[in-house]
N, C-alpha and C positions, 0 to 999 in steps of 0.2 A: 406300614410305616407312615406316620403323620408329618405333615409339613407344617411348620408354624406359619400362621397367618400374618399378613402385614398389618401393622398398626399405624394409624394416622398420627402425624406430629401433633403434640398438644402444646400450644403457646401460651405463656404466662400472662395473665390479666393483672394489671397494676393493683386492682382492688382485691384481688385474691381469686383463685380458681384458675381454670384453664379453658382454652378454646381449641377444639379438635378440627384441624384443617382437612377439607375434603379435596379441594382443588384450587389452583391459582390461575386467574385470568388477568391479562395485561393489556394496556392500550399503548400504541406507539404515537409519538408526535401529538400530544394533547396540550402543548404550550407552543405558541407561535414562534418564539425565538429559537426554541430547540428544533422545530421543524425546519426553520431556515438554516441552522448550523448543520443539519443532516442532508441539506440539499433538496428539501421538499417544499411544496407550496403550502404556506401557512393558512391559506383560506380555508373556511370551514367545509371539510369534506367528510364523508362517512368515516367513522373512526376505524382504525386498523386494529384488530384483536389478535393476540397470540396467547399462549399459555405456558405455565411452568408445572412440573409435578409438585404435589403437595410436600413431598420429602425435601424439596429445594428450600422451603422456608425454615429458617433456623433462628434461634436466639443464642448466639454464642459470641464470646469475646474475641475469638480467633476464627478467621476465615482463611482456608488454605488456598494458595494460588493455584488455579486450575491447570490441568495439563493441556498440552497441544495449543497453547496460545502465547503470544508475546505481546498482547494488547488487551489487558483486562481493563474495562471501564466502569466507573460508577455512574449510577442514575438514581438520585434521591427521589422518593415518591411518597404521596399519602396512599395508605393502604386501607380499604374498607373491608370489613368481615361480616358476612351475612348470617343473620339468625333464622331467616325464612327465605323462600325462593319462589319460583313460578316461571311461567312463560308468557311473553307478550304483556309485560307489566307496563303500567302507566308510570310517569315520573313519581307521582305521589305513592304508589304502591312500592315502587323501587326504594324510595326513601325509607319507608316503613320496614323494609327488609333488613336495613342495616343494624347490626348488633354492636359493633366495636370499631375503633379506628386505631392505627399505629403508624409510626414512621417506618418506611421500608426502603430498601436499596435494590434496585434491579441491576445486578452485576451481569455484565455482558462481555463475551469473548468477541470483541469487535472485529479482529482479523478473521475469525471464522465466519462471522456474519457477512463480512464484505466479500469473501471468496464464494460463499453460498449464493448471495445476491447476484454476483457477476456471472455465475454459472447457471442462474435460473433455478436454483435448488432451494428446498426449505432450509431455514436456519434455526430449527428448534434446538439443536445442541449449542448454539451460540448463547441462548438464553436459559436453557433447562438443565444445566449441569449441577453437580453437587454443591450445596451451600450458595446457590446463585440468588437466593432471596432472603438475606438477613432482615429481620424486623425488630423493632423495639417492643417493650411491653405494651399490651392492649389497654385502651381506655373505653369503657362502655359508652354507647351513644347517648345515654341519659346524662352522662357527665361531661361530654364534650361534643361539639359540632363544629365543622368547618365554617368559617365565616369571612366576610370581607376584610382584606388587609392583612390577614395572617401570613406570616413569613414562613417559607419552606427554604432551607438552605443546608449545604454540606461543605464541610471543611476536610482538608487532607493535611495532616501535620501542622494544624493550626492555621492554614492558609485557605480563605473562603474560595471555593470553586463554583458553587452554584448558589444563587440567592434570587428569590422571586416571591410572589404572593399567590396563595391558593386560588384567588379569583382571576388569576391569569389563565385558568384552564379554558381551552377552546370549547370542550364539552363538559358542563357542570356534572358533578357526581350522580344526581338522581337520573338525569337524562342519559348519562353514559351507561348506567346499569339497565335502564329501560331498553336501550339499543341493543345491549348484549343479550337481553332476554328474548329478542326477536331471532336471534341466531341459535341459542341454546337454551335448554331449561336450567335455571339456576336453582341451587340447593343450599339448605343450611350447611354451614362449614366452608362455603366458597369464599376465597379471598380475592379482592379486586385491586390491582396496582393501577393507579389512575394516571400515569404518565409523569414525565420528568421535565423540569425546566431546562434552559440553556445552561452550558457550562460543563458538560459531561467531559471526562477526561480519564487519562491512565492511572492505574495503581500498580505499585511494585511491591515486592516483599519488603516488609518493615514499615509500610505506611500505616499511619493511624488515622482512622476515619471517624468523624463525628457528624451525625445527621440530625437535624431537628426541625420540628414544626411547633409553632407556638401553642402551648397548652398540652402537648403530648410528651410523654417520657422520651428522652434523647436515645438515639441509637448510636452505639460506639463499638467499633471492632477494629482489629488490626489484621493485616495481610501477612500470613506466615508461609513458610516453605512447606 
């Protein structure tokens, strides 16, 4: 008897075609104000990395409210997708690895995360549940690059919750990828969530979410039962 093999999710590129995701890496507390609202020191410290399974990344107009939580939070982020990889990369090499960008939302079961932290336990399931990484359509790196002053924001039911600029990152993207490559070998197909600005907050069933970064396709989804 044969067992069907797993197939990586393929995300839509705005210009046409698809991008097969291998794995998703994420960084916590990469904006100073968000670090403060989470009770952390915003001074420039080594970045904190965690991961999501590739299957968590979805392009869907409906995101199901996850089980075993009463506190689902939104975190809008710039997501970079790698077309090449390596180990111990320089910032220049890291920049050259980026193939595409998109708006993403790192959904978090905040109460699950808080209980795990309080008990000294890992909080992988607070971040890596089903549909926990919705993303918009991808734009190729030759067509868009993050720059100074570009706005990143998220609204829920038309009310702005998060609003900042991409240059507010503590760790700029090439340096962030280079640091990650000292920890793990990066590969084509890896996605990197680059951190969220201040203003994270709860989502409930029926909420409509709109996330945007200047120059990229908007990410829109609703929370369903």
